C-alpha positions as CSV (number, residue, x, y, z in Angstrom):
1,X,62.1,-98.6,-40.2
2,X,61.7,-94.8,-40.0
3,X,60.6,-92.5,-36.7
4,X,57.6,-91.9,-37.2
5,X,58.5,-88.3,-36.3
6,X,61.3,-88.7,-39.6
7,X,58.0,-88.6,-41.6
8,X,56.7,-86.1,-40.5
9,X,59.6,-83.6,-40.4
10,X,59.9,-84.6,-43.7
11,X,56.3,-83.9,-44.5
12,X,55.8,-80.7,-42.7
13,X,59.2,-78.8,-43.9
14,X,58.9,-76.7,-46.8
15,X,62.2,-74.4,-47.5
16,X,61.6,-71.3,-50.0
17,X,65.5,-70.7,-51.0
18,X,64.3,-67.5,-52.6
19,X,62.8,-66.2,-49.5
20,X,64.4,-63.1,-47.9
21,X,64.0,-64.9,-43.8
22,X,67.0,-67.3,-43.1
23,X,66.9,-71.1,-43.7
24,X,67.1,-72.1,-39.9
25,X,64.3,-69.5,-38.9
26,X,62.0,-71.1,-41.4
27,X,62.3,-74.5,-40.2
28,X,62.3,-73.1,-36.7
29,X,59.0,-71.5,-37.4
30,X,57.2,-74.8,-38.8
31,X,58.7,-76.8,-36.1
32,X,56.6,-74.6,-33.6
33,X,53.6,-75.1,-35.8
34,X,53.5,-78.4,-35.5
35,X,54.6,-78.9,-31.9
36,X,51.3,-76.2,-31.4
37,X,48.7,-78.3,-33.5
38,X,49.9,-81.7,-31.9
39,X,51.5,-83.2,-34.6
40,X,54.8,-83.2,-32.4
41,X,53.8,-84.6,-28.8
42,X,55.3,-83.6,-25.9
43,X,58.5,-85.9,-24.8
44,X,58.9,-86.7,-28.9
45,X,62.5,-87.3,-29.7
46,X,63.7,-84.8,-32.5
47,X,66.3,-86.3,-35.1
48,X,70.0,-85.6,-34.3
49,X,71.4,-82.7,-36.2
50,X,73.5,-85.0,-38.8
51,X,70.3,-87.2,-39.1
52,X,68.0,-83.8,-39.3
53,X,70.6,-82.1,-41.8
54,X,70.0,-85.4,-43.9
55,X,66.7,-85.2,-44.0
56,X,66.2,-81.6,-45.1
57,X,69.1,-81.5,-47.0
58,X,70.3,-78.7,-45.4
59,X,73.8,-78.2,-43.4
60,X,74.4,-79.2,-40.1
61,X,75.1,-76.2,-39.1
62,X,71.8,-75.2,-39.7
63,X,70.0,-78.1,-38.3
64,X,72.3,-76.9,-34.8
65,X,70.9,-73.4,-35.2
66,X,67.5,-74.7,-35.7
67,X,67.8,-76.9,-32.4
68,X,69.2,-74.0,-30.5
69,X,66.5,-71.3,-31.4
70,X,64.2,-74.0,-30.3
71,X,65.6,-74.1,-27.1
72,X,66.0,-70.9,-26.5
73,X,62.5,-70.0,-27.0
74,X,61.4,-73.2,-24.5
75,X,60.0,-75.6,-27.3
76,X,62.5,-78.0,-26.9
77,X,64.7,-79.6,-24.1
78,X,68.6,-80.4,-25.4
79,X,70.7,-83.2,-23.4
80,X,73.9,-84.2,-23.8
81,X,73.8,-87.8,-24.8
82,X,70.5,-88.5,-24.8
83,X,68.6,-86.3,-27.5
84,X,66.2,-83.3,-28.0
85,X,62.8,-83.6,-26.6
86,X,59.7,-81.6,-27.4
87,X,58.4,-79.4,-24.5
88,X,55.1,-77.3,-24.5
89,X,56.0,-74.0,-22.8
90,X,54.0,-73.1,-19.9
91,X,52.1,-69.8,-20.0
92,X,53.1,-69.2,-23.9
93,X,50.4,-71.3,-26.0
94,X,47.4,-73.2,-26.1
95,X,48.1,-76.3,-28.3
96,X,46.2,-76.6,-31.2
97,X,45.0,-79.8,-32.3
98,X,44.2,-79.9,-35.7
99,X,42.5,-83.3,-35.5
100,X,40.5,-82.3,-39.3
101,X,43.7,-81.2,-41.1
102,X,46.1,-83.4,-43.1
103,X,49.8,-82.2,-42.8
104,X,49.6,-80.6,-46.7
105,X,47.8,-77.8,-44.7
106,X,49.8,-76.8,-42.0
107,X,51.3,-74.1,-43.6
108,X,48.1,-72.2,-44.5
109,X,45.3,-70.2,-42.8
110,X,41.5,-70.4,-43.5
111,X,40.7,-68.1,-46.2
112,X,36.9,-68.0,-45.1
113,X,35.4,-67.6,-41.4
114,X,33.8,-70.2,-39.7
115,X,30.9,-68.1,-38.5
116,X,28.7,-65.5,-40.3
117,X,29.3,-62.0,-39.7
118,X,28.2,-58.5,-41.6
119,X,30.2,-57.0,-44.3
120,X,29.8,-53.2,-45.3
121,X,29.5,-52.6,-48.9
122,X,29.6,-49.0,-48.1
123,X,33.3,-49.1,-46.9
124,X,34.8,-51.1,-49.4
125,X,38.5,-49.6,-50.5
126,X,38.8,-47.4,-53.3
127,X,42.3,-47.8,-53.1
128,X,43.9,-48.7,-56.4
129,X,47.2,-50.8,-57.5
130,X,49.3,-50.2,-60.1
131,X,53.0,-50.6,-60.9
132,X,52.1,-47.3,-63.3
133,X,55.3,-45.0,-62.0
134,X,53.0,-42.0,-62.4
135,X,50.0,-41.1,-60.8
136,X,47.6,-37.9,-60.9
137,X,45.9,-38.3,-57.5
138,X,43.1,-36.0,-56.2
139,X,45.6,-33.4,-54.4
140,X,47.6,-34.8,-51.9
141,X,51.0,-33.2,-50.7
142,X,54.6,-34.3,-51.7
143,X,55.8,-36.1,-48.8
144,X,59.5,-35.5,-50.2
145,X,59.1,-32.0,-48.7
146,X,59.4,-33.3,-45.2
147,X,62.3,-31.7,-43.5
148,X,63.2,-35.5,-42.5
149,X,66.4,-34.5,-40.6
150,X,64.8,-31.5,-38.6
151,X,61.9,-34.1,-37.6
152,X,64.5,-36.8,-36.5
153,X,66.2,-34.2,-33.6
154,X,63.2,-32.5,-32.7
155,X,61.1,-36.1,-32.2
156,X,64.3,-37.5,-30.6
157,X,64.5,-34.5,-28.5
158,X,60.7,-34.9,-27.3
159,X,61.1,-38.3,-26.2
160,X,63.7,-37.4,-23.7
161,X,61.3,-34.9,-21.9
162,X,60.8,-36.4,-18.4
163,X,57.6,-35.0,-18.4
164,X,56.0,-36.8,-21.0
165,X,56.6,-39.9,-18.8
166,X,53.9,-38.7,-15.9
167,X,51.3,-38.7,-18.3
168,X,51.5,-41.8,-19.9
169,X,48.3,-44.2,-19.0
170,X,47.0,-41.2,-17.1
171,X,43.7,-41.8,-16.1
172,X,42.2,-38.8,-16.1
173,X,43.5,-35.1,-16.9
174,X,42.9,-32.7,-14.3
175,X,43.9,-29.9,-16.4
176,X,44.3,-29.2,-20.5
177,X,47.5,-30.2,-21.4
178,X,49.9,-28.1,-23.3
179,X,49.2,-29.1,-26.8
180,X,45.7,-28.1,-26.5
181,X,46.5,-25.1,-25.5
182,X,49.1,-24.4,-27.8
183,X,46.8,-25.7,-30.8
184,X,43.7,-23.2,-29.4
185,X,46.3,-20.6,-29.9
186,X,47.6,-21.4,-33.4
187,X,43.8,-21.9,-34.7
188,X,42.7,-18.7,-32.9
189,X,45.6,-16.9,-34.5
190,X,45.2,-18.5,-38.4
191,X,41.4,-18.7,-38.3
192,X,40.0,-16.2,-36.2
193,X,38.7,-18.5,-33.6
194,X,38.3,-17.3,-30.2
195,X,37.8,-21.3,-28.5
196,X,39.4,-22.5,-25.6
197,X,40.8,-26.0,-24.8
198,X,37.2,-27.2,-24.3
199,X,35.9,-26.3,-27.6
200,X,38.8,-28.5,-29.5
201,X,39.5,-32.6,-29.3
202,X,42.7,-33.7,-31.4
203,X,42.4,-37.0,-33.3
204,X,44.4,-38.8,-36.1
205,X,42.8,-37.7,-39.0
206,X,40.2,-36.2,-40.4
207,X,38.0,-39.3,-41.5
208,X,38.3,-40.3,-37.8
209,X,37.3,-36.6,-36.7
210,X,34.2,-37.4,-39.1
211,X,33.4,-40.5,-38.2
212,X,33.2,-40.0,-34.6
213,X,31.2,-36.7,-35.6
214,X,28.8,-39.1,-37.3
215,X,28.1,-41.4,-34.6
216,X,27.5,-38.5,-32.9
217,X,25.3,-36.7,-35.2
218,X,23.5,-39.6,-37.6
219,X,20.8,-41.8,-36.8
220,X,19.5,-44.7,-39.5
221,X,17.3,-42.9,-41.6
222,X,18.4,-39.3,-41.1
223,X,19.2,-36.9,-44.1
224,X,22.5,-35.7,-44.8
225,X,22.8,-33.1,-47.5
226,X,26.2,-32.8,-49.6
227,X,27.0,-31.1,-52.6
228,X,25.9,-33.3,-55.7
229,X,29.7,-33.5,-56.2
230,X,31.4,-34.3,-53.0
231,X,34.0,-36.1,-51.3
232,X,33.3,-39.6,-51.7
233,X,34.9,-40.5,-48.3
234,X,32.6,-38.7,-46.3
235,X,29.6,-40.2,-48.3
236,X,30.9,-43.4,-47.4
237,X,31.1,-42.7,-43.5
238,X,27.8,-41.0,-43.7
239,X,26.4,-44.2,-45.5
240,X,27.7,-46.5,-42.5
241,X,26.4,-44.2,-40.4
242,X,23.0,-45.1,-41.6
243,X,21.9,-41.9,-43.2
244,X,20.0,-41.1,-46.2
245,X,22.3,-38.7,-48.4
246,X,20.7,-36.7,-50.3
247,X,22.8,-33.9,-52.9
248,X,22.0,-30.2,-53.3
249,X,23.3,-28.3,-56.3
250,X,27.0,-26.5,-56.5
251,X,28.0,-23.8,-58.9
252,X,30.7,-21.5,-59.3
253,X,29.5,-19.9,-55.9
254,X,29.5,-23.1,-54.2
255,X,26.7,-25.1,-52.8
256,X,23.3,-23.4,-53.6
257,X,21.7,-22.8,-50.2
258,X,18.9,-21.2,-51.8
259,X,17.8,-25.0,-53.1
260,X,18.0,-26.3,-49.4
261,X,15.7,-23.8,-48.2
262,X,13.3,-24.3,-51.1
263,X,13.2,-28.3,-51.2
264,X,13.3,-28.7,-47.5
265,X,11.4,-28.5,-44.2
266,X,12.0,-27.4,-40.6
267,X,13.4,-30.6,-38.9
268,X,13.7,-32.8,-42.0
269,X,17.4,-32.4,-41.9
270,X,19.7,-33.8,-39.8
271,X,22.9,-32.2,-41.1
272,X,24.7,-30.5,-43.9
273,X,28.2,-31.4,-45.0
274,X,30.4,-28.6,-47.0
275,X,33.8,-27.7,-47.5
276,X,33.3,-23.9,-47.4
277,X,37.3,-23.0,-48.3
278,X,36.9,-25.3,-51.5
279,X,34.6,-27.5,-52.5
280,X,35.6,-31.3,-53.0
281,X,36.3,-32.0,-55.6
282,X,35.9,-28.5,-57.8
283,X,37.7,-26.2,-55.5
284,X,34.9,-23.1,-55.9
285,X,34.5,-21.4,-52.5
286,X,31.3,-20.9,-50.9
287,X,30.5,-16.9,-51.2
288,X,30.1,-15.1,-48.2
289,X,26.6,-14.2,-49.0
290,X,25.6,-18.2,-48.8
291,X,27.5,-18.8,-45.9
292,X,25.7,-16.1,-43.7
293,X,22.3,-17.5,-45.4
294,X,23.1,-21.5,-44.5
295,X,24.3,-19.9,-40.7
296,X,20.3,-18.8,-40.5
297,X,19.1,-21.4,-42.3
298,X,20.7,-24.0,-39.7
299,X,19.2,-22.2,-36.8
300,X,15.9,-22.0,-38.5
301,X,15.3,-25.2,-39.5
302,X,17.3,-27.3,-36.8
303,X,20.4,-29.0,-38.7
304,X,24.2,-29.0,-37.9
305,X,26.8,-27.8,-40.5
306,X,29.9,-29.8,-40.3
307,X,32.2,-27.5,-41.9
308,X,35.5,-29.4,-43.8
309,X,38.4,-27.4,-44.0
310,X,40.9,-30.1,-44.8
311,X,43.3,-27.7,-47.1
312,X,43.0,-24.5,-45.2
313,X,47.1,-24.3,-45.0
314,X,47.6,-23.6,-48.5
315,X,46.2,-20.7,-49.7
316,X,48.3,-19.1,-52.7
317,X,46.8,-16.1,-53.5
318,X,45.2,-12.9,-51.3
319,X,44.2,-13.9,-47.6
320,X,42.6,-17.1,-46.9
321,X,38.4,-17.0,-46.2
322,X,38.2,-17.4,-42.6
323,X,36.1,-20.3,-41.6
324,X,32.2,-20.4,-41.2
325,X,32.7,-22.0,-37.6
326,X,34.5,-18.3,-36.7
327,X,31.3,-16.2,-37.2
328,X,28.7,-18.8,-35.8
329,X,27.0,-17.4,-32.7
330,X,24.3,-20.1,-32.8
331,X,26.7,-23.1,-31.8
332,X,25.0,-24.8,-35.3
333,X,28.6,-25.4,-37.0
334,X,31.0,-28.1,-36.4
335,X,34.6,-27.4,-37.5
336,X,36.8,-30.4,-39.1
337,X,40.6,-29.6,-39.9
338,X,43.8,-31.0,-40.3
339,X,47.2,-29.7,-39.0
340,X,50.5,-30.7,-40.4
341,X,49.7,-31.8,-44.0
342,X,52.9,-31.4,-45.6
343,X,54.1,-33.5,-43.1
344,X,54.8,-37.6,-42.7
345,X,51.3,-38.8,-42.2
346,X,52.5,-40.2,-38.9
347,X,52.8,-36.1,-37.9
348,X,49.6,-35.1,-39.0
349,X,46.8,-34.5,-36.9
350,X,43.1,-34.1,-37.1
351,X,41.1,-31.6,-35.1
352,X,37.1,-31.2,-34.5
353,X,36.4,-27.3,-32.9
354,X,33.0,-27.3,-31.6
355,X,30.5,-26.3,-28.4
356,X,31.6,-28.0,-25.4
357,X,29.0,-30.3,-24.8
358,X,29.6,-31.8,-28.3
359,X,34.0,-31.8,-27.5
360,X,32.9,-33.9,-24.3
361,X,30.6,-36.6,-25.8
362,X,33.1,-36.8,-29.0
363,X,36.1,-37.7,-26.0
364,X,33.7,-40.5,-25.1
365,X,33.7,-41.8,-28.3
366,X,37.2,-41.2,-28.8
367,X,38.6,-42.9,-25.9
368,X,37.2,-45.9,-27.1
369,X,39.2,-46.3,-30.4
370,X,42.0,-43.9,-29.2
371,X,42.7,-43.0,-25.7
372,X,45.5,-41.4,-25.5
373,X,47.1,-40.6,-29.4
374,X,50.7,-40.1,-29.7
375,X,52.1,-38.0,-26.9
376,X,55.6,-37.8,-28.4
377,X,53.9,-36.5,-31.7
378,X,51.3,-34.3,-29.7
379,X,54.2,-32.7,-27.5
380,X,56.9,-32.1,-30.4
381,X,53.7,-30.2,-32.6
382,X,52.8,-28.2,-29.6
383,X,56.7,-27.1,-29.2
384,X,56.6,-26.4,-33.4
385,X,53.7,-24.5,-32.6
386,X,54.9,-22.8,-29.7
387,X,58.4,-21.9,-31.7
388,X,57.1,-20.6,-34.6
389,X,58.7,-23.8,-36.6
390,X,55.2,-24.8,-38.1
391,X,54.3,-21.2,-39.6
392,X,57.7,-21.3,-41.4
393,X,57.1,-24.7,-42.7
394,X,54.3,-23.6,-44.2
395,X,55.2,-20.6,-45.8
396,X,57.8,-21.9,-46.7
397,X,56.0,-25.5,-48.8
398,X,53.6,-22.8,-49.9
399,X,55.9,-21.1,-52.5
400,X,56.7,-24.7,-53.7
401,X,53.2,-25.4,-54.1
402,X,51.9,-22.5,-55.8
403,X,54.7,-22.6,-58.4
404,X,53.9,-26.4,-58.9
405,X,50.0,-24.8,-59.8
406,X,51.5,-21.9,-61.9
407,X,53.7,-24.7,-63.8
408,X,50.4,-27.2,-64.3
409,X,48.3,-24.1,-65.6
410,X,51.2,-23.4,-68.3
411,X,51.4,-27.3,-69.2
412,X,47.8,-27.6,-69.2
413,X,47.8,-24.3,-71.5
414,X,49.9,-25.6,-74.0
415,X,48.5,-29.4,-74.1
416,X,44.9,-29.0,-73.5
417,X,43.8,-25.3,-74.3
418,X,41.8,-26.4,-77.4
419,X,39.9,-29.5,-75.8
420,X,39.6,-28.6,-71.8
421,X,38.9,-25.9,-69.8
422,X,40.0,-24.8,-65.9
423,X,40.2,-22.6,-63.4
424,X,43.5,-21.5,-61.8
425,X,42.7,-22.4,-57.9
426,X,43.8,-19.3,-55.3
427,X,44.3,-22.4,-52.9
428,X,44.5,-25.9,-52.5
429,X,46.6,-28.6,-54.2
430,X,44.3,-29.7,-57.0
431,X,43.1,-28.4,-60.5
432,X,39.0,-29.0,-61.7
433,X,40.0,-30.0,-65.4
434,X,36.5,-30.0,-67.6
435,X,36.9,-32.1,-70.8
436,X,35.0,-30.3,-74.0
437,X,33.9,-31.8,-76.0
438,X,33.5,-34.8,-73.5
439,X,35.1,-37.9,-73.6
440,X,35.0,-41.7,-71.9
441,X,37.2,-41.2,-68.9
442,X,37.3,-44.5,-68.3
443,X,39.0,-45.0,-71.4
444,X,41.0,-42.7,-71.0
445,X,42.7,-44.1,-67.8
446,X,43.2,-47.2,-69.4
447,X,44.9,-45.5,-72.6
448,X,46.7,-44.1,-69.7
449,X,48.0,-46.9,-68.0
450,X,49.6,-47.9,-71.3
451,X,52.0,-44.6,-70.9
452,X,52.8,-45.5,-67.3
453,X,50.4,-43.3,-66.1
454,X,47.4,-43.8,-63.4
455,X,44.2,-42.1,-63.3
456,X,42.5,-43.5,-60.2
457,X,38.6,-44.0,-60.4
458,X,38.4,-41.6,-57.4
459,X,39.5,-38.5,-59.1
460,X,36.9,-39.4,-62.5
461,X,34.0,-37.6,-62.7
462,X,31.2,-38.5,-65.8
463,X,27.7,-38.0,-65.9
464,X,25.4,-36.8,-68.7
465,X,26.5,-33.1,-67.9
466,X,30.2,-33.5,-66.9
467,X,33.1,-34.2,-68.3
468,X,36.0,-33.9,-65.4
469,X,39.0,-35.1,-63.4
470,X,40.6,-33.7,-60.4
471,X,44.1,-33.4,-61.2
472,X,46.0,-33.2,-57.7
473,X,49.4,-31.3,-58.5
474,X,51.1,-31.4,-55.3
475,X,53.1,-34.6,-55.2
476,X,54.4,-34.0,-58.8
477,X,57.9,-31.8,-58.9
478,X,58.8,-29.8,-62.0
479,X,60.1,-32.8,-63.6
480,X,57.4,-35.2,-62.8
481,X,54.7,-32.1,-63.8
482,X,56.4,-32.3,-67.4
483,X,56.5,-36.0,-67.8
484,X,52.7,-36.5,-66.2
485,X,51.1,-33.5,-68.3
486,X,52.6,-35.3,-71.5
487,X,51.5,-38.4,-70.6
488,X,48.1,-37.7,-70.2
489,X,47.7,-35.6,-73.7
490,X,49.1,-38.9,-75.2
491,X,46.3,-41.0,-73.7
492,X,43.9,-38.3,-74.9
493,X,44.8,-38.5,-78.6
494,X,44.7,-42.0,-78.2
495,X,41.3,-42.2,-77.6
496,X,40.7,-40.8,-81.4
497,X,43.1,-43.3,-83.0
């Protein structure tokens, strides 16, 4: 009769020859799984390598490699002239006895939790996955412009800084670090601020910044005002915080501040979320008159202003308007920004500028989820600012993106002049393209897929009075741009065929 161990081995080991994982590793992992779950008890004798190879139809050398790997990890003891015995390594794992599981379920993991939990509809992913080779996004930068070689040198040099070791795992910083000082210098020079390190908090992203700020400002059923067309991610964050979102009309001059004064009363609003520089998704700028009135209204009505300046660096024509926060003398504005948008995501940061007591409280939230952040990243960015490299990189990329904007508008004029209208934005990485007459945008997206072009649902805006897409161009080079616009026109024509 065969040993019970033979039957277990034949039943639980499944080899996938098409897998990139080496066969001996596949087998080793499954044997460890069987030991953990109690199918192979401590002291069990495994088949000899020759017999093991026959059971699984593998080469004996592969069987030897399996046993050597198990022995090196402490799962078996190989005793010469006696055999290979199963061990339970101390302090490595706790045996999980699958008393209700059959052998065919050994290599699976439960799909459904065995306990209740609260799911969040507000945070449902908006990501779309497609096999299309071309995509129109909402205005993301081109990561191909990231200076990989230079960054590898800078990053390597930064990692060798002896001063970083002393900063690692510090419980508390007694003085503001080099990065915070350099970031303040950069923002004061580029955005007209007069801030000090205690007015700023750096995070991993603008989304993290907004999430922390929402936790500080918003409680359940607080009213948050956003534009009637607003950033879907910010809306998700506010809803998750329990806010009641109410919309304010947006026109060619930005958010209608008079509407706020006419339809709301003192202490009825918790905060107003606004993109003053380039409103998302329409790209319009909040006029100087409305900026001043919104600041006055915030003081009179007792609400906070969250100013999201997500693409300040991408200004092509003229000078960028200074943030509303730079003119805030009452402490009513919380400013959100981003640094390093043309870099790989791992080198980008978000930041919050606000009164000192707000920053101190925000740090309490941040230390829960990201105690120190990436010290190497911060050190490197600080040096890029100090040496002027970041200014040079931004200036270089602006010239490239301006050329791409002009190319897109020229292509749109060629293919869509009779059926759409748009304004040439003074900055940013997207064009607000409005179709006239209206067309079904969902159908346009379906037709575009047939031409190998993805139009994500997050760039489609359709209502009774609106039919538009936010056409991001930053990630498209000259060749891509020509192909994408032609494919979009083909999809448009297909709607009527």
